[in-house]
C-alpha angles and dihedrals in degrees: 000000000000093000091048092049091051091047094050092048090050089051093049097043097037087228105136092174091060090218096128096039093080088074091060121079131194110205145109093215108110090201090066097049092090090061092069140050090219129024126194103205111232113233097204093255092132096047110128092233092056109027114107095017127118090243089072093064110109118254123232134267094049123217118248125229106196090334092311117113116239125202100202138022129016133309099244144089129203141179114243106183106312093334125099107217117204110200094192107095097221091161092064090041092053091047090050092053104041094044095045085233094174091059089059092048095047104044092153092063105087137130128235090285095049094256127135105249114240091215089060093052125107093240090057097042092045091048102244103101087116093051126077091225095184090060090049090054087049091056091053092047092050089050089055090049090055090051087056092048093247120150113261128186108203113205119237118260096250137102108269096202141355122211114197106193137180128190116210099215091152120006097202141006106219105022094098121070092242092051092047093049090049089052091050091050093051087042089071085079099023110044092185091063091050089055093048092049093053094043092051097044096047101024103048143265093285087071094052114109091225094054092090099144094114088058094044096044092048091056092041096051092047090058092041092053089051097047098031129241092275091061101035128044128179117210130183115196114209126194115227102171145036127064103147093082119072090232090060094055130146088044117225113251104199091183091063116106090236091063091045089053091050091049092050092048093045092052092046089055090048092238117162117241124220135182116262096204110218125249087246091055088051087063095038105029092181084081092066095088092052093049092047092052091048091053092046090051089050097047099033089225136102112262116218103156127078141184122175119234109251086011085269104162089151101186133018089237089065086078089074089068090054090053092048090050092054099255111152102180131035124197100183100097104112131099113249093215102046133032117225141074111331092175094044090243139082092209127092108256137192113248115253113199102229092200097055097020090230123153109224135188094239107117119218121206116196115233101229102183133011119187100230092044088070099048112029116104093227090054127037097325095202129169121234095267096048092044091053093048093048093048092049091052090053092048091050091048091052089048092051092056098039090244135147125256126211121197124191117199120169120220093234095056094063101054112139096244098043117131089217124091098231098104094059094035093057091050091048094049094050090048089051092051088047089054097244093118100035 
């Protein structure tokens, strides 16, 4: 636990060097308080006789410490001698959030796709899904450090990094015979669709309404040029496996000329490529290595990024298969049904295995906003105005805490004739991040 404790304190204080952390203790032993300038009182969450049991789940309503919800401990501080004692156990709370501890404790609570529902999560039920609560605890801890005349480096109020990501669930609408015939059938009533289906099928993928990568990459690269490549990265996640499950259909055929064209265009635009792990691999994660190799053979590049199809990282232990396959960064950690901060943080964090309590080198990037999360009736079901306002509030929150923001827009949601608002919304959000709409 020592490595985990040090890592969480680094996350809360923003002190990557760890120099100032030695003045902060984590204990419930009063005899040790004098050894530290600040003590975070341990709540017993990590005790072997309690850890991993349902009794450790926080009870609602949560207590507030200076208007910030706390999961464990009490909402008070006190001076004991020269030591400032914080009774809110923000170490256990941070561990709970960044490990998705409750998902390990409640394995029976899953949706039709085996995912933990965001609207069943503690952050949603307690009303802070739109707040990076770990960062808020960090602000309070740093304030306490200042009171104790400890050195504090406050981060600037700016977005540290923007990830513009696109999942290729289906490359085109009418390029397969079945899709074209469907378009012709619907074209009996909508002549425009009949024309599009024929033009796409016989003319080429560049005429397909779902081949929107030129539009997406144009917007992406404009923002990247403004922010710089260090602060803005574009990633396209491509599926290389699956096909036996309905959710993986239509199967990706990387040998098809359309995929080769996408690869050539993506490389020309200097867009990073990640593995879009299949739905099937989400059920059987031992397939991840095979799918990663297939994508590497196709692209001719080493693949280090991953996002699961349907965001179906079913169990925390599935992450071990990503590590074994050589994945260094995962971008799957968002709830499909609610946009916000699934990990309770807007910072990239190293994955901690909640079962073994092992700190790993796999980096988790929270998925802040996914297009269909905002619009689908079974999810947030927002109109264009409300979706924009909600997204802007998340962007401003990330900016306030010097965090990173990850957007996921699918190529098929931004077709020109779509009835959804995602095409314009994506453009508006990137312009807002750019500063054109501020």
